[in-house]
N, C-alpha and C positions, 0 to 999 in steps of 0.2 A: 351494254348489259348482256350477260350470257342468256341464251335461250332457256326457257323452262323445259324441263325434261318431260314433255307431254307428247302424247301421240306416237311414242316409240314402242318398240316391242317390250313386252313384260320382262322385267329384270330376272335374271337367272341366278338365284342364290344357292340353289341345290342344297336346301336345308336337310335333305334326306341322306346326304353324303358327308361323312365326317371329314374334317380338314386333315390332310395327311401330315403325320408327325415324322418329319424327315430324320431318319437315323443316320448312321455313318458306317461306311464299309470297313473301317480299320478297327482292329481290336484296341480297346481302351481309350478310344478317341471320341466317344459319343457326347461327352459333356464338355468338350473343348469349345473355345470361341470360334466364330465363323471364320475369322482370318486365318487361324491356325489350321482349321480343317481345309480351307482353300489351299493353303501352302502344302499340306500333306497330300492333297489331291493332285498337285503338280509333281510330286515325287513318286507316288504310287498310282498306277493306272486304275481309275474307278471301275473299269469293266472287268479287270482281273483281280484287283486288290493287291497287286504285286509290283515290284520295281526291278529294273536292271540299272544299277548304279555303276558309274565308271570312275574308279578311284585313280587320281593322278596327283595326289598330294604328297607323295613319298619324298620329294625334294626338300620338304620343310625340316627334315633332320638327316637325310641321306645325301643331299646334293643332287647332281645330275645322274640319277639312277639309270641303269641300262634300259634303253627304250624311251627315256624321257629327256634325252639330250637336246632335242629340238622339238619342243611341244608344238610349235607353229607348223612344222612339216609333218610330223608323225602322229600327233594326237588330235589336233583340232578336227581333221577330217573324220575321225571316228566318233566324235561326240554326237552326231546326228542319229546314231544307231542306239543311243542309250535313252533312258527315261530321265536320268539325273546325272550330274557330274559333281564329284567330290574333289575340291581343290583349294588352293590358298588364294588369298586376295591379290597377292603379287602376280600370280599367273593369270588370274581373271582379268586384271586391269591391263597387263602388258601384252597378253597373247590371245585371249579369247575374243572373237568378234562380238560386239554388243548386239548384233542381230540374232545371235543364238537364243532360242526360246526354251531351251531345256532348263529344268529345275537346277538351281545351284545349291549345293550343300557345302557351306563354307567352313574350312578348317580354322578353328578359332583358338587353338592352343599351340604352344611352342616353347622353345628355350634351348634345351640341350641338343647337341648333335649326337651322332652314333659314337663319338669319342668320349662321351660322358654318360652319367646315369640318366637314362631316358625318362624315368618317372619324375624328375625334377622340373616339371613343366609349370608354366604360368598361362594365364589367359593372354592371348596375343592379338586379339581383334576386339575393339570396342563395339558395343551393340549399335551405336550410331553409324559406324562405318558399314556394318552388316546391313542396316536398313538402306543406306545409300546405294549399296550394290544389289538391292532387290533380291536378297537370297530367300530360298525356300526353307532352309534350315541352317542351323549352326551346329558344329560338331567339335568334339575334343576326345582325347584319350583319358580313360579312367584306369588307374593302375591298382586294382584290388590285389593286396598282398605285396605291393611294391614298397620300396623304401619311403617314397613320398605319397603313400596311399591317401592320407587325410587331405593333403594339399590338392590332389587331383579331384577328390570328391567335393571339396570346397569350390574348386574351379567350376565343376559341373553345376553345383547348386546355384552359383552366381549366374551362369548362363541360363539356367532354368528360370530364375527370377526375372532376368531381362526378357527372356522369351515370352513369358506370360504377360509381361507388361506391354509388349508390342506385337504379340500374336505370331511369334516365330518358334517353330518346334526345335527341340534339341535332340541330336543323335549322340548317344554315348557310345564310345568304342572301347571294348574291353581289351586292354593291352595285356599281353602275356610276357613276363620277363624271362630271361634265359633259364632261370632255375625253377620256374613254376611248372606244375604238371598240367598239361592240357587234357583234361577229362571233363565229363559231364558234371561231376560234383563241383569242380572249380567254376565252370561256366554258369551253373545254376546260381551259385553264390554271387558271382560278379554281375550277371544280368539282372538278377532280382534287386540287388542293391541300387543299381542305376535306375531301374523303374520305380522303386520305392521312393527315391529322392527326386523324382519328377521328370526324368527323360521320357520323351514321347516315342523315341525309336532307340533300339539297341542293336549295335553291330557287333557280331561276335564270330568266333571260328566254329567250323563244323567239326564234330567228333563222331566217329562211326558208331559208337555205342551210346545209346540213350540220349541222342540229340533231341528226340521228341520231348523228353522231360525238361530239357532246357527251355524249349519253346513253351511248353504247357505251364511252367512255373513262372513265366515272365508275362505280366499283364499288358504289355505293349508289343508292337510288331518287332520281330527279330529279322535282321538282315544279315545274311551270311557273308563273312569276309573271305575273299578269294585266297589270300595268303601268297606264299611263294609260288614261283612257276613250276608247274607239273605238266606231264603230258596231256594233250588236249582231251583225249577220251577220259582220263582220270578227272580232269577239271569239270567236264560235262557231267560225269557220273556224280561227283560231289555236289554239283548244283542241283541235279535231279533229286538226289536223296534228301538234301536240305529242304527243298520245296515240298517234297512228298511228306516230310516229317514236320511240316508246319511253318517253315520260314516264309516271310512275306516278300522275299526277294534276295538278290545277291549283289554284292558290291565287289566287282572284280577290277583289278589293275594289271598286275604283272602277267596274269594268265590271259590277258587280252593283248597288251602292247608288247609283250615279249614273245608272242606267238609268231610263227612263220607267216600266218595269214590273219592279221588282226581283225579285218572286216568280217571275214568268214566266221571267226570265233565269236565275235560280238553277235552276229546274226544267229548263230547256233545257240548261244546262251539265251537269247530272246525267245527262241522256239521252245526251249525247255521251260522257262519261267512263265511265259504268257500263253503257250499253246499245249503244254503238257506232253511235249515230245519226249520219247525215251532217249537215254544216252546214245544208244546205237543208232537210232534214227537221226539224232542231232549230229552225230559224228559223220554219218554218211552225207548229210546236208553240208556240213563243214567242208568235207573233201570235195563235194561237187562245186561249191563256191570257190574254193581254193584253186581247183583245176581251171576255172574260168579266168583266173588271174585278177 
């Protein structure tokens, strides 16, 4: 028989202190389920509310992109410096050590190569497989204004439905076609549509004019896409401006793995995103790490 709870100290119910109502640190996520919030907390650092994501999924339509020829040699050692890695299931299974504890953002769309119409995508990963791989989020391209715009939106909606069923966030990536104008007006449209239809994160490009309006008009966190390789100081400045104007992080690929000093660049980007370092300070830091070899 268990002992009666007698003769012990008076219980402390603290009836004078209201029970804390735990909010959540990410925009638009306060009403999500516990599991989805937990996964978002693996992608975005709770202490800063931001993320440095490492995009290495380019091969799903480009093949062995420059810098991604040997992911086991050139890319896996860089993963430890990121908060999350964005990649395909093929690379995750064949090349990434299962001991890695970084958040996985799984590329879940695919179909055409760079030789075809890129907007002609389908869902390429079943939700059951995403669960088996313990991913923190699933992601796909959404081609607002593209030839297969409606199909890409339906793809996203299906992922969102799956995600709500199993507590997995969806990151929508606003793809820009060759003939589309990259300006705030377009990105306000594209990002808002993705959020309205249920995406919990939107990844989009930075524009120098009115990027803050893109962020303000999107009710979920915006993560800045790194885009093509540019000089390191320019990439650091772009990251700084995006964060200052409201982005919840950056997702860089080519500006990391095509840099002459990828580790130094990754560390410098972290300083900007999580420590509010200025571009000039981060560039000096980059050069100091680079000089150390």
